[in-house]
C-alpha positions in Angstrom: -23.3 -6.4 3.7 -22.7 -6.0 7.4 -23.3 -9.1 9.6 -21.5 -11.7 11.7 -18.7 -13.6 9.9 -20.7 -16.9 10.3 -23.7 -15.4 8.5 -21.5 -14.1 5.7 -19.7 -17.4 5.3 -23.1 -19.2 5.2 -24.4 -16.8 2.5 -21.2 -17.2 0.5 -21.5 -21.0 0.6 -25.0 -20.6 -0.9 -23.9 -18.5 -3.8 -20.3 -19.7 -4.4 -21.1 -21.9 -7.4 -23.0 -19.0 -9.1 -20.0 -16.7 -8.5 -17.7 -19.3 -10.0 -19.9 -19.5 -13.1 -19.8 -15.8 -13.8 -18.4 -14.9 -17.2 -16.5 -11.9 -15.8 -14.1 -11.8 -12.8 -15.2 -11.1 -9.3 -13.6 -10.7 -5.8 -15.1 -11.9 -2.5 -13.4 -10.4 0.5 -14.0 -10.8 4.3 -11.9 -8.5 6.4 -12.0 -6.3 9.4 -13.5 -2.8 8.6 -13.0 0.6 10.2 -16.2 2.5 9.9 -15.5 6.2 9.3 -19.1 7.3 9.1 -22.5 5.6 9.5 -25.3 8.0 8.6 -28.9 7.1 8.2 -30.9 8.9 5.4 -34.2 10.6 5.8 -37.4 9.0 4.5 -38.9 10.8 1.6 -42.2 12.4 2.3 -45.1 11.3 0.1 -47.5 14.2 -0.7 
């Protein structure tokens, strides 16, 4: 998910209780990221 920190925090607040109730472990991390490559794919052609 790529967005502003405020938007991510808002989304996390909406789902945090569901994450806490998961039977398995999970990790939520917000940190600066260095983008090495951002490549858009090609749309498939419908014949």
